C-alpha positions as CSV (number, residue, x, y, z in Angstrom):
1,M,65.1,98.0,110.3
2,E,66.1,98.5,114.0
3,R,68.9,96.3,113.8
4,F,70.1,97.9,110.7
5,V,69.9,101.3,112.4
6,V,71.9,99.8,115.6
7,T,74.3,98.3,113.3
8,I,75.0,101.7,111.7
9,C,75.1,103.6,114.9
10,T,77.6,101.2,116.3
11,L,79.7,101.2,113.3
12,L,79.8,105.3,113.6
13,A,80.5,105.0,117.1
14,L,83.6,102.5,116.5
15,A,84.6,104.9,113.9
16,C,84.8,107.7,116.3
17,G,87.0,105.6,118.7
18,A,84.3,104.2,121.1
19,P,84.9,100.7,122.2
20,E,83.2,98.0,120.8
21,P,80.0,97.3,122.6
22,T,79.8,93.4,122.0
23,E,81.5,90.6,124.1
24,P,85.2,90.3,123.6
25,A,86.2,88.4,120.6
26,E,88.6,85.6,120.8
27,E,92.1,86.6,120.4
28,S,93.0,86.9,116.7
29,P,96.4,86.6,115.2
30,A,98.4,89.8,114.5
31,A,98.6,90.9,111.0
32,S,102.4,89.3,110.5
33,E,100.8,86.2,111.6
34,V,98.0,85.8,109.0
35,A,99.2,83.2,106.6
36,P,99.7,84.2,102.9
37,A,96.6,83.5,100.8
38,E,96.4,80.6,98.6
39,P,96.6,81.3,94.8
40,V,93.1,82.4,93.6
41,A,91.9,81.1,90.2
42,Q,92.2,84.4,88.0
43,E,89.5,83.2,85.4
44,H,86.9,83.8,88.1
45,Q,88.1,87.3,89.1
46,E,88.2,90.3,86.7
47,E,88.8,94.1,87.0
48,R,86.6,95.9,84.4
49,A,87.8,99.2,82.6
50,M,84.3,100.5,83.5
51,E,84.8,99.8,87.2
52,P,88.5,100.7,87.9
53,G,89.5,99.7,91.2
54,L,86.8,97.1,91.6
55,I,87.5,93.3,91.7
56,R,84.8,91.2,90.7
57,T,84.3,87.5,91.5
58,Q,81.6,85.3,90.1
59,S,80.2,82.9,92.4
60,T,78.9,79.5,91.7
61,R,76.4,79.6,94.7
62,S,73.2,81.4,94.8
63,F,72.7,84.6,96.6
64,D,71.9,83.5,100.1
65,E,74.5,80.6,100.0
66,T,77.3,83.2,98.9
67,V,76.3,85.8,101.6
68,A,76.7,83.0,104.2
69,A,79.8,81.8,102.7
70,L,81.3,85.3,102.7
71,Q,80.5,85.8,106.3
72,E,82.0,82.6,107.1
73,A,85.2,83.3,105.0
74,I,85.6,86.7,106.9
75,T,85.2,85.6,110.5
76,S,87.1,82.3,110.0
77,R,90.1,84.2,109.3
78,G,89.8,86.4,112.5
79,L,88.7,89.5,110.7
80,N,86.3,91.7,112.6
81,L,82.9,92.0,110.8
82,F,81.8,95.2,111.9
83,A,78.5,95.5,109.8
84,T,76.5,93.7,107.3
85,V,74.1,96.1,105.5
86,P,71.2,94.1,103.7
87,H,70.4,96.8,101.1
88,S,67.7,95.0,99.5
89,A,66.1,93.9,102.6
90,A,66.1,97.9,103.7
91,A,64.6,98.7,100.3
92,A,61.8,96.2,100.6
93,Q,60.9,97.4,103.9
94,N,60.2,100.8,102.5
95,D,58.3,99.2,99.6
96,L,61.1,99.7,97.1
97,E,62.7,97.2,94.8
98,L,66.3,96.3,94.7
99,R,68.1,93.2,93.3
100,P,69.5,90.9,96.1
101,T,72.4,93.1,97.4
102,T,74.2,92.9,100.7
103,L,77.4,94.8,101.9
104,F,79.9,93.4,104.4
105,I,82.0,95.8,106.1
106,F,85.1,94.3,107.7
107,G,88.8,94.4,108.8
108,K,91.5,94.1,111.1
109,P,92.9,97.1,113.2
110,Q,96.3,95.7,113.3
111,V,96.5,95.9,109.6
112,G,94.4,99.1,108.9
113,T,95.7,101.3,111.6
114,P,99.3,101.3,110.4
115,L,98.2,102.1,106.9
116,M,96.0,104.9,108.0
117,R,98.9,106.2,109.9
118,A,100.8,106.3,106.5
119,A,98.1,107.7,104.6
120,P,95.5,109.4,106.8
121,T,92.8,109.7,103.9
122,L,92.7,106.0,103.5
123,A,90.4,106.0,106.7
124,I,87.6,107.1,104.3
125,D,88.0,103.7,102.4
126,L,88.6,101.5,105.4
127,P,87.4,99.1,106.9
128,Q,87.4,96.9,104.0
129,K,84.1,96.3,102.1
130,A,82.7,93.4,100.0
131,L,79.4,93.5,98.3
132,V,77.5,90.5,97.1
133,Y,74.6,91.2,94.5
134,E,72.7,89.3,91.9
135,E,72.2,90.4,88.4
136,G,70.7,88.6,85.5
137,G,70.8,85.2,87.5
138,E,74.5,85.7,88.2
139,V,75.8,86.3,91.7
140,W,78.9,88.5,92.2
141,I,81.1,89.4,94.9
142,V,83.0,92.8,94.5
143,H,85.6,94.3,96.8
144,N,88.1,97.2,96.2
145,S,91.7,96.6,94.8
146,P,94.1,97.5,97.5
147,Y,96.6,98.6,95.0
148,F,93.9,101.1,93.5
149,L,93.0,102.4,97.2
150,G,96.9,102.7,97.8
151,A,97.5,104.7,94.8
152,R,94.4,106.8,95.5
153,H,95.8,107.8,99.0
154,G,99.5,107.9,98.0
155,L,100.8,104.7,99.4
156,P,104.0,103.4,97.6
157,S,102.8,100.6,95.0
158,D,105.5,98.3,96.9
159,H,104.1,98.7,100.3
160,P,104.3,95.2,101.9
161,A,100.7,95.0,103.1
162,L,99.2,95.6,99.7
163,D,100.5,92.2,98.5
164,R,99.2,90.5,101.7
165,I,95.7,92.3,101.8
166,T,95.2,91.7,98.1
167,G,95.9,87.7,98.6
168,V,93.5,87.7,101.7
169,L,90.9,89.7,99.9
170,G,91.0,87.3,96.8
171,A,91.0,84.0,99.0
172,I,87.9,85.3,100.9
173,A,86.1,86.1,97.5
174,A,87.2,82.7,96.1
175,D,86.1,80.8,99.1
176,A,82.7,82.7,99.3
177,A,82.2,82.1,95.7
178,G,83.1,78.3,95.7
179,T,85.9,79.0,93.2
180,S,88.9,78.0,95.5
181,E,91.5,75.9,94.1
């Protein structure tokens, strides 16, 4: 629980502009240097009418394998992993039951900052988030649709970053789910 609290405090400090309290990370490529994502098999991703703005990818892996693979998929692309929130572990520590559920908060300031300049309210939805949960024996990865968030905050639908972010998030989810082509 202490690590969870420290992680949340660190995240809040970062959101307020405090410098990151960890060792300097390796230099990551600028947003313009991030290669476009490979096409993602559409049969593994869906946006449900009951969950507008959420893109779900079914994993072929166990929950723990998906969590580990998602962390690797995020960090291997040079993105900052700001926090991992193990909701089910926190619930268990408080004698509460929750299906296996872990949230990842990640991003790249070189990409998010210009978007927040263009649409300041977008900061409430950034950094990016990806949720891994298990339900009925199936493991799912869920993330927000960049187009949904863009529309919510008034970005034009043809904003050039939306395609790139959509591709990267789709590739991250597919890699973690074991469904990359």
